[in-house]
C-alpha positions, 0 to 999 in steps of 0.5 A, a space after each residue: 478761722 480756727 474752728 476746732 479743739 483737739 483733746 488728747 486723752 492718754 489713758 491706762 490702756 489706750 490713747 485717744 484723740 478727739 476733735 470737737 467743734 464749736 457745738 461740742 460735737 465730735 468731728 473725728 476720733 482715733 484710738 490705739 491700745 498699748 501693751 501692759 507690762 507685768 514684770 512681777 505679780 502686782 507690778 504694772 509698767 508702761 513703755 514711755 515709747 509705746 505711749 508717745 507712739 500712740 500719742 503722735 499716731 492718734 493725733 495725726 489720724 484724728 486730723 486726717 479723719 476730720 479732713 483738717 490740719 493742725 493749723 485749724 486747731 484753736 487749742 489742745 487739751 491734755 488729760 491723762 492717767 494720773 499718778 503713773 510715774 515717768 522719770 527721764 534724763 533732761 539732756 537726752 529726753 530718754 526715760 531711765 526706765 519704764 513708767 510705773 503705773 498707778 495700779 502698781 503695788 511694788 511700793 506697798 511695803 514701804 507705804 506700810 512702813 510710813 503708816 507704822 512710822 506715824 506719818 499718815 496724818 502728816 501726809 493727809 493734812 498736807 496732801 489729802 492723800 493716804 500713804 499708798 502705793 497708788 500715788 507717785 511719791 513712793 514710785 519716784 523714790 523706788 526709781 531713784 533707789 533701784 534703777 542703776 545710776 538714777 540717784 547719781 543723775 538726780 543729784 546732778 540735776 539731770 532727771 525730770 519727773 512727771 505724770 503722763 501729761 508732763 512727759 507728753 508735753 515735754 516730748 511734744 515741745 522738744 523740752 520747752 514745756 516742763 509743767 503740770 497742773 494742780 490736779 495732777 500735782 495733787 496726786 503725787 503725795 508731794 504737793 500741798 493742796 492748801 498752799 498749792 506748792 510742792 512741799 519741802 518736808 515731803 520732798 525731804 521725807 521721800 529724798 526727792 530733789 526739788 529740781 526734778 519736779 515740774 512747774 505747777 499751773 492752773 488746769 486752764 492755762 496757756 502752757 505753750 505750743 507743740 513743736 511743728 515737726 510733729 503735726 506740721 504746725 504748732 498747736 497751743 496747749 491750753 488745758 491740762 487735767 488728770 482724767 477724773 477731774 477732767 471728767 468732772 469738768 466735762 460733766 459740768 459738775 461745777 457746783 458744790 455737791 455735784 457727783 460723777 462716777 467714771 467707769 474706766 480701767 478703774 472706777 472713780 467717784 468725785 464730789 465737788 465740795 467747792 472751796 472747802 477741803 473736806 476731811 474724810 473719816 471713811 477712807 476717801 481722799 481730798 484733792 483738787 478739782 480742775 479749774 481755770 483762773 483763780 484758786 481751784 475748787 476741792 473734791 472728795 474722791 473714792 477710787 476703785 483700782 479695778 473697774 472696767 478692767 474686770 471685763 478685759 480680764 474676762 475677755 483676755 485672760 479667762 477668754 469667756 468673752 470675745 468683746 467687752 460689748 458682749 458682756 451686756 448680752 451675756 449678763 441678761 441671759 440669766 435672771 440673776 447672778 445665781 449667788 455668785 460674786 466677783 470681787 475684782 481685787 487684782 491689785 488690792 482694794 482701794 477706797 474705802 478699804 485701802 487693803 493692798 493685801 486683798 486679792 480677787 475672788 469668785 465666790 458662791 459657785 455651784 454646779 449650776 454656775 455658767 459663764 453668764 452667771 460669772 459675767 453678770 457677777 463681774 459687772 455687778 461687782 463694779 456696781 457694788 464697788 461704787 456703792 461702797 464709795 457712795 456710802 463713804 462719801 455720803 458719810 463724809 460730806 453729809 450730803 445724800 446723793 440722789 443723782 449720779 452723773 456717769 461716764 467712761 467706757 463701761 457706762 455704755 453698758 445698759 445692764 451695768 447702769 441699771 444695776 448701779 441705779 438699783 443698788 444705789 437707789 438713785 438715778 444714774 444719768 448718762 450724757 450723750 457724749 460719754 467721752 467726758 474725760 476728753 470733753 473736760 480737757 477740751 472745755 478747759 482748753 477752749 475756755 482758756 483760748 477764748 474758743 468758747 465764751 463762758 460756761 453758759 455756752 457749754 451748758 447749752 451744748 450739754 445733752 442727756 442720753 438716758 436716765 436710769 431710775 431704780 426699781 429694785 425692792 429694798 429687800 432684794 437690795 439688802 440681801 444682795 449688799 449683805 452677800 457683797 459685804 461677805 464676799 469682800 471680807 473673804 478677799 481680805 482674809 477675814 
């Protein structure tokens, strides 16, 4: 009897494997970070070899820690950093260059050209996305135009493109699986979210050959099996979803109006809008939700480029923290931020601003400012960014948000979660298993493989860790938000 589900969560800074049992409990997990590569200011890359090394290592380690073998796994789910662009040779399986990460701004100038050329509306109507360097299409074009020999190989039908999920499945299946799911496809700026097909007009616009693109399937689907040479026995891959849609599914936000925010490297706020593709007038994007069977649902999404990564910056670059966990204790050493604001626009501002020229700033420093003020202000900056997204989402949807499901690494920070509830004036609900991104992929795989019978079985397993309720006065909230809006204007040069 196969008693477990394996979830592989390939993120922006680390890769994690988690093994779940029938009660949705974690049996074992393993994680490894990998290097971030910064060739130029604003450019971010990953080594595909580094990523595959972590994928194989953490999967093997999790199996060992659980005391089981691959033959005990009923199915595997894969969830991944979205938009990050891999291009490789179909014959050799070797990448033509490093993966270009979703955070990378190298194609920002070309995206400005698309806007001035009047193509924003065409792109948005088809894809639900705004022209931005964030998405995959301009990254693929950049590789074909700038990597020596890439265009020639592409024209000869030799090159394959994929987001992290596609690249991993190709490698783990020794080239037998060349596929992605609706959620990842919907983030490329090449996929029509209404027809659920790659869009020929957009492929022509970006000069990308159609045969580079993977087959697109539902998130819950039997994609095929990993090659037995990796883990001793083949493992069926029955779920694939981009990390944020996977987290939405893991939070069981499956009804219209349900909202979750993931505090990872970036912050990602998603609202399930059911079978309606809601158009945004406030800088949000419309994209597809993870689902199994039938037509997928839609979501409204707001993205913050730098969320939890600001804490890594405090630790690794400023070296005023020894660990991310220390940030909560330091923030509570002071009554407030002392008028300090940290706007972590390291690679520009995402929704609702979409300003690629904005840059990070620390404002309001006085002679009395100390490291605790800066650390607290950095954490508060994350919550303010989420506030901006919630405001935009409420305007677009016409729905007042009174409950925010939270997850991701930084959601473990009680100070941040309380401040988030206060500044939003709504409850923030943290589940007992904060790794909902991995859980969503596990749910999709398990439901598809028949490991779990239905959603009701999953809902019985769901448990809340803590509910944070707001208690900040309206006056204080207003003053803090005015200060934040002023700080954002400074980072945008106005």
